[in-house]
N, C-alpha and C positions, 0 to 999 in steps of 0.2 A: 779900235776896234771897240765896241760893247759886249764883255767879258759876263757871262750869267750862270746860276751855277746851275748845275744836273746832277743830279744822282747817277753814277755807276755799277751797272750787276757787274759783281766780280764772282769766279768760284772760291766757296767755301775757304775760307781758312789763307788765302788767295791777295787778302788786301792790302796787304803791305807791298807785296812783289809787286803788284798793279801800281802803286802809289811812285814808290822806287824808279819805277819804269818811266812811268810821266816824268818824273820830277828832276831825274837825269839827262833823259833826251829833249826836254827843251829848249834848252841853251847848245845842246850838238846839234840841235835841228832846224836851229831858229824858230821856234814856234810860240816867243814871248809874247807877239800879238795876239794869238789864237789861245791861250794855255796858262794859263794864272792857280793860284792856290789848290793843292789838290788835301783833302781834309779825310782822318780819319777818328771818327770823336773817340777819344775814350775818355776812363774813369778808372777810380780807384773805389775797391771794392774790399772789404773787409769779410772775411765768411770764418763758418766753421766748419770742420771735415776731420772723421778721428779722432775728434775730439781736439783738436790742434785748431787755434786760429790764426791765420794771413793773412795778408793784404795780396789781393794780385790787380792786374792792372787788363780791363775788360773791353773791349769792343762795346760801345753802345747801340751801331749799327754795322752789324753782322754780316756780311754777304753784300756788303757796296760800301762805296767809295766817295766824298760829294769832291765835284771839280769844276776849277770858277772855267768857262767857256766861251769861245766865240764860236758859237754852234752857228748861229745862224746866217745867212748873206741879205739884210734889210735894202739892200740897190740893187739887188736880181726880185726880190719880192719873192715869187712863186714859178715851180719849175712846170716844167709840160704838161705833169698829169696834176697840174695842182697845188703841190703842196707846198710847206714852206722852204727857198731855196738854204740849199747848204753850202759851208766853205768844205771844200770836198780835203783841202787840207787837216781839218780836224777834224774830218771822218774819216780819213786814212790813218789817222798818225794813231785814234782809240782802234784802228779795226787791230793795228800790227802792239798793240799795248799785253802783254804774256799777260792770264791772268783775265783779262774780261771780257765780259759775255754779250754786253751792252748797253741802251740805255734804260732804266726804270720807266718806261711812257712808251716802248719801241722807239723806230725810228727818226719819230716826229717828238718826241718829249718835247711836255711843256715845262719852261724853268721854273727852280721855286721860285716860291715869293722869298722877302726879304725877312721876313715873321716869321716863316720854317726854317732858312737857315739860320739866323738868330738862338734860335729855341737850338737848333742843332748843336750846335759851334757851342752856345756858350752852356751847353750839359752838364755842369762844376758839379763834383759831389759834396755834402753839406758839410758845413764844418762840425766840426764837433764829435760827439759818439760815433762808433765805425757801427756799422747796421752787419747786422750776423743774418746771414741769406740760409733758408732752409731749402734743404729737396721739395717736391712737390710730386707726387704720383700723378702721371699722366697718362692717357689714351687715346689712340688715334679716334677721330669722329668727337671727342669734347668739345665744347667750348670755353675758350679762356681767353683772358684780358690780361693782359702785359701792363704789369705796375713798376716794370725798369727801365732807363733802357731811351731812348730815343723816340721811342713804339710806344713809350707810355701812355696807358690809357683809350688805345686801340683795344676790339676785341672779336676774335676771330675763331678757327676751328683748327683743331690741330689734322696735320695731313701726316707726320710723319715723327716718329722716338727713335732717340737713340739716347737708349738707355744708358751705353756704354760712354757718350762722351759727356753724359746728362744735357743731351739736345731738344730739339726741335722746330717742327717747321711748321708754322702757323700763315693762315691764310686770312690774309687782313687786307682792309681797301685803305692804300696809300697814295696821294693826288688823285685821287679818281680812279685810279685802278684797282684791280683783283691782283694783290700780289703774294709770295709766298713770302713769308719771312725768315730767317734763323734767330731763336731765342734759347737762351738756358733755362734749365730749369727752375733755376727759384726767380725767374727775371718772367712770373706766370703765377694767378691763382685763378682754380677755377670759379666758373660762374654758374649758378646756382640758378635752374630754366624750372620758373614754376609751370604749371599746364593750366592752363585757363581757357575756362567753358563757354563756348559761343551762347550768348543767350536765344532760346528759341523763335526763329522769325514766325 
């Protein structure tokens, strides 16, 4: 069966738990035909905190896990409701995975393009000098641009700020759907919104 890459939405902080559960159960439940690789893209980042420099490994796709799945049953085509038919084994397997909330894109998600997968899985830190990250003061409803990680280049509105953990929730458009993504304060920069005056008609 042909497998395609999908994005699984997990509880924040439970990406590793979900990945380990999936990989452990593949052989136990004989799911090799339905489930392939499961990845949590990471990168090494050097940052300065309290005057000290340290290197940490950070998830570049926080709150999400990429998984290679045989999800759609091409032989059946569509179900009685006119939706793409899915393999119930795959669906049940994922529903029983601790920490997994669902798919990005709902119950009938669109698989990632190869270029999208390659961009995320090849997201390696640049060699050479370490990059030092600086905190930025961000408030709810501000518009920010993500400048680091898998969501780099996307612009969205801040919906939540957790100052204790230096984390934000930003609403962005991913794969043609609006989703809330978790990022850290050093991964964004404020966007200056210039007021424009419409010409009189």
